[in-house]
N, C-alpha and C positions, 0 to 999 in steps of 0.2 A: 139943868138937870136937876131934880129935887130931891132931897135925901128923906130916907124914911128910916123909924126907927121899929125892929121886930123883935118883938120878945120870942124868946123859945126858953125851953125847958133846960135846967143849968146841966142834965146829963147828958145834954147833945150841944152845948153850946158851943163848944170846940170843934166838932166835926165838921161842919160847912169849911170853915176856915182850914182844916188841914185837907180836904179833898181839894180845896182852889188853889192850896200851895202847891199840891203835887199834880197840877194841871200848869204850875209855873204862872198864876193869876192873883188877883189881888180878889180877895173878899167879895169886892163890888163888881170886879168884871165877871167873874163866875156866876155870881146872882144874875147879872146880866142877862149873861149867855144863857141862862137856865132858863130865864125868862122868856126868852126869843125863841128856844128849840122847845118846850113844853107845848102840848096840844091842849085847847081845851075839851071838855067831855065832847060838846058840840062839833069840834073840827076832828076830834078820834071817830066819834061816828060817822061823819062823811066820809072820811077816807075809807074806812071798812066798808063802807055800803059801795064806794068805788071799786075795792078791789074784789067784792063779791063776783063771783061767775053762777051764771043760772047755772043749775044741775041736768043732768039731760048727757046725750049723747058725745057734745064737745068737751066733756071732762070726764069720760071714759077713757082709760090705757087701750090701746088696741090690742085685741088678742094675736098671740101669737102662735 
């Protein structure tokens, strides 16, 4: 595993560590988990397209 240096604004530099600690994780573990769970814009579009239901009678609620 390689290390990386990430520069972030001073105003928010403690926030990722606070979030990681709230989950009981190190900052490294939290960022690794975040990287594995976030979707790229392309992957997000693919998932959205797969969930789309064609409009029509199949999407209408039955009348009572």
